[in-house]
C-alpha positions as CSV (number, residue, x, y, z in Angstrom):
1,X,3.9,-15.6,-3.2
2,X,4.1,-12.6,-0.8
3,X,2.0,-9.5,-1.5
4,X,3.6,-7.3,-4.3
5,X,3.1,-3.5,-3.8
6,X,2.6,-1.3,-6.9
7,X,6.0,-0.6,-8.4
8,X,6.7,1.7,-11.5
9,X,9.8,1.9,-13.6
10,X,10.9,4.2,-16.3
11,X,13.7,4.7,-18.8
12,X,14.8,6.7,-21.7
13,X,15.2,4.4,-24.8
14,X,17.8,6.7,-26.5
15,X,20.5,4.0,-25.5
16,X,18.8,2.0,-28.4
17,X,20.1,4.6,-30.8
18,X,23.4,2.6,-30.8
19,X,23.0,-0.1,-33.6
20,X,24.9,-2.7,-31.8
21,X,22.9,-2.3,-28.6
22,X,19.7,-2.1,-30.7
23,X,20.7,-5.3,-32.5
24,X,21.4,-7.1,-29.1
25,X,18.2,-6.0,-27.5
26,X,16.2,-7.0,-30.5
27,X,17.8,-10.6,-30.5
28,X,16.8,-10.8,-26.8
29,X,13.3,-10.1,-27.5
30,X,10.4,-12.8,-27.2
31,X,8.8,-13.8,-30.5
32,X,5.6,-11.8,-29.7
33,X,7.6,-8.7,-29.0
34,X,9.6,-9.1,-32.2
35,X,6.3,-9.3,-34.3
36,X,5.3,-6.0,-32.6
37,X,8.7,-4.3,-33.3
38,X,8.8,-5.5,-36.9
39,X,5.1,-4.1,-37.5
40,X,6.4,-0.5,-36.7
41,X,7.4,1.6,-39.7
42,X,9.5,4.1,-37.7
43,X,12.8,3.3,-35.7
44,X,11.4,5.6,-32.8
45,X,8.4,3.3,-32.3
46,X,10.5,0.1,-32.6
47,X,12.8,1.4,-29.9
48,X,9.9,2.4,-27.7
49,X,8.2,-1.1,-28.2
50,X,11.5,-2.7,-27.1
51,X,12.0,-0.5,-24.2
52,X,8.8,-1.3,-22.5
53,X,9.6,-4.9,-22.9
54,X,12.9,-4.5,-21.3
55,X,11.4,-2.7,-18.4
56,X,8.7,-5.4,-17.9
57,X,11.6,-7.9,-17.9
58,X,13.6,-5.8,-15.3
59,X,10.6,-5.5,-13.1
60,X,9.9,-9.3,-13.2
61,X,13.5,-10.1,-12.6
62,X,13.4,-7.8,-9.5
63,X,10.5,-9.8,-8.2
64,X,12.1,-12.9,-8.8
65,X,9.3,-14.0,-11.2
66,X,9.7,-15.7,-14.6
67,X,8.4,-13.9,-17.7
68,X,6.4,-16.9,-19.1
69,X,4.2,-16.6,-22.1
70,X,2.2,-13.6,-22.8
71,X,-1.4,-13.9,-23.8
72,X,-4.4,-11.5,-24.3
73,X,-7.6,-11.4,-22.0
74,X,-11.1,-11.1,-23.3
75,X,-11.0,-7.4,-22.7
76,X,-7.9,-6.9,-25.0
77,X,-5.4,-6.6,-21.8
78,X,-2.0,-8.5,-22.2
79,X,-1.2,-10.8,-19.3
80,X,1.6,-13.4,-18.2
81,X,0.4,-16.8,-18.3
82,X,0.7,-18.6,-14.9
83,X,1.7,-15.5,-13.1
84,X,-0.2,-13.4,-10.5
85,X,1.7,-10.2,-11.4
86,X,-0.4,-7.7,-13.2
87,X,1.3,-5.0,-15.4
88,X,0.8,-2.1,-17.6
89,X,3.0,-0.4,-20.1
90,X,3.2,3.0,-21.7
91,X,5.6,5.0,-23.8
92,X,5.9,8.7,-25.2
93,X,8.5,10.7,-26.8
94,X,11.7,8.8,-25.7
95,X,10.4,7.5,-22.4
96,X,9.2,3.9,-21.7
97,X,7.1,3.3,-18.4
98,X,6.1,0.0,-16.8
99,X,3.8,-0.6,-13.6
100,X,3.5,-3.9,-11.8
101,X,1.4,-5.2,-8.8
102,X,-0.4,-8.2,-7.6
103,X,-3.5,-5.9,-8.2
104,X,-4.9,-4.5,-11.4
105,X,-2.9,-1.5,-12.6
106,X,-2.6,1.3,-15.1
107,X,0.0,3.8,-16.0
108,X,0.7,6.6,-18.5
109,X,3.5,8.7,-19.6
110,X,3.2,11.7,-21.8
111,X,5.6,14.2,-23.3
112,X,4.4,17.7,-22.4
113,X,4.3,19.8,-25.6
114,X,1.8,22.5,-27.1
115,X,-1.4,20.8,-28.1
116,X,-4.8,22.2,-29.3
117,X,-6.6,22.5,-26.0
118,X,-9.9,22.4,-27.8
119,X,-9.5,18.6,-27.4
120,X,-9.9,19.1,-23.7
121,X,-12.9,21.4,-24.2
122,X,-14.6,18.8,-26.4
123,X,-13.6,15.6,-24.7
124,X,-12.7,16.2,-21.0
125,X,-15.1,16.5,-18.1
126,X,-16.2,20.1,-17.8
127,X,-14.6,20.9,-14.5
128,X,-11.4,19.5,-15.9
129,X,-11.3,21.8,-18.8
130,X,-12.3,24.7,-16.6
131,X,-9.2,24.0,-14.5
132,X,-7.0,23.9,-17.6
133,X,-8.6,27.0,-19.1
134,X,-8.0,29.0,-15.8
135,X,-4.2,28.8,-16.2
136,X,-2.0,30.9,-18.5
137,X,0.8,30.0,-20.9
138,X,2.6,26.8,-20.8
139,X,1.0,26.0,-17.6
140,X,-2.1,25.0,-19.4
141,X,-0.4,22.4,-21.4
142,X,1.3,20.9,-18.2
143,X,-2.3,20.8,-16.7
144,X,-3.7,19.2,-19.7
145,X,-1.2,16.3,-19.7
146,X,-1.6,16.0,-15.9
147,X,-5.3,15.3,-16.5
148,X,-4.5,13.2,-19.5
149,X,-2.2,10.7,-17.7
150,X,-4.5,10.4,-14.8
151,X,-7.4,9.7,-17.1
152,X,-5.4,7.3,-19.2
153,X,-4.2,5.4,-16.4
154,X,-7.8,5.0,-15.2
155,X,-9.0,3.9,-18.6
156,X,-6.3,1.4,-18.9
157,X,-6.9,-0.2,-15.4
158,X,-10.5,-0.7,-16.2
159,X,-9.6,-2.7,-19.3
160,X,-11.9,-0.4,-21.3
161,X,-9.2,1.8,-22.7
162,X,-10.5,4.0,-25.5
163,X,-13.9,2.5,-25.2
164,X,-14.4,4.6,-22.1
165,X,-15.4,8.1,-23.1
166,X,-13.0,10.8,-21.7
167,X,-15.9,12.8,-20.5
168,X,-17.7,10.0,-18.7
169,X,-15.7,10.3,-15.7
170,X,-14.1,13.1,-13.7
171,X,-10.7,13.4,-12.1
172,X,-10.6,15.6,-9.0
173,X,-7.3,17.0,-8.1
174,X,-6.2,17.7,-4.4
175,X,-4.0,16.1,-1.7
176,X,-5.7,12.9,-2.6
177,X,-6.7,12.4,-6.3
178,X,-10.1,11.0,-6.8
179,X,-12.0,9.7,-9.8
180,X,-15.9,10.0,-9.9
181,X,-17.0,7.2,-12.1
182,X,-19.7,4.8,-12.9
183,X,-17.6,1.9,-14.3
184,X,-17.7,-0.1,-11.1
185,X,-17.6,0.3,-7.2
186,X,-13.9,-0.4,-6.7
187,X,-11.8,1.8,-5.0
188,X,-9.1,3.4,-7.1
189,X,-5.8,5.1,-6.1
190,X,-3.6,7.4,-8.1
191,X,0.0,8.6,-7.9
192,X,1.8,11.1,-10.0
193,X,5.5,11.1,-10.4
194,X,7.5,14.3,-10.9
195,X,11.1,13.8,-12.5
196,X,11.5,17.3,-13.9
197,X,12.3,15.9,-17.3
198,X,9.6,17.3,-19.4
199,X,7.1,14.5,-19.1
200,X,4.1,13.7,-17.0
201,X,3.8,10.4,-15.3
202,X,0.7,8.8,-13.6
203,X,-0.2,5.4,-12.1
204,X,-3.6,4.2,-11.1
205,X,-3.9,1.0,-9.0
206,X,-6.3,-0.9,-6.7
207,X,-3.4,-0.8,-4.3
208,X,-3.4,2.0,-1.8
209,X,0.4,1.9,-1.3
210,X,1.8,3.0,-4.7
211,X,5.7,3.0,-4.6
212,X,7.9,5.9,-6.0
213,X,8.9,5.6,-9.6
214,X,12.3,3.9,-10.2
215,X,14.4,5.4,-13.0
216,X,16.5,2.8,-14.8
217,X,19.4,3.5,-17.0
218,X,19.0,1.6,-20.3
219,X,22.1,-0.5,-20.0
220,X,21.0,-1.9,-16.8
221,X,18.1,-3.6,-18.5
222,X,20.4,-5.5,-21.0
223,X,21.2,-9.1,-20.2
């Protein structure tokens, strides 16, 4: 297959508040996703779980790829059996996010809201916390989530996830976002997406060319 650039989709899952739309979406889910949805207690989490699945299906459809079966790698990352497409999923608040590529990829979305910044002081790299602490008011929270999404996207692309301590690698902001890390010697690339919707979005890829994010209306994901 031709090279697939790193492409990211996002959507608000509030369209699933409609009971009829929710039921139709649930019926369209593959068995593995239904089990995930059923395992959640709260409707919000059920809708987010279906939302990321719908985004992944939308992405694969746009690529002309069949979804196929889902499996889990030895490092705990889900993958599509028989497909060269790599993907990563994230959700927060009412937003779902999906990044796809023919190279490994990680993504994260976070709702920007007040948080105890001692978390950053305790768990972030010192220079990251210093950057946050140098700001005032709500700007501190926005910077916290900026670092958080970038760090989370890196943790996810490595396959280590929460097994990788947040203070074991450093994100450096600038015209080009960089990561100082000792996981491996690969070159990682980052891109942030700014939608002015109260959320922070970030993607990390082995692909240098990361496409802009594509917002998707919920009804456009229904088949």
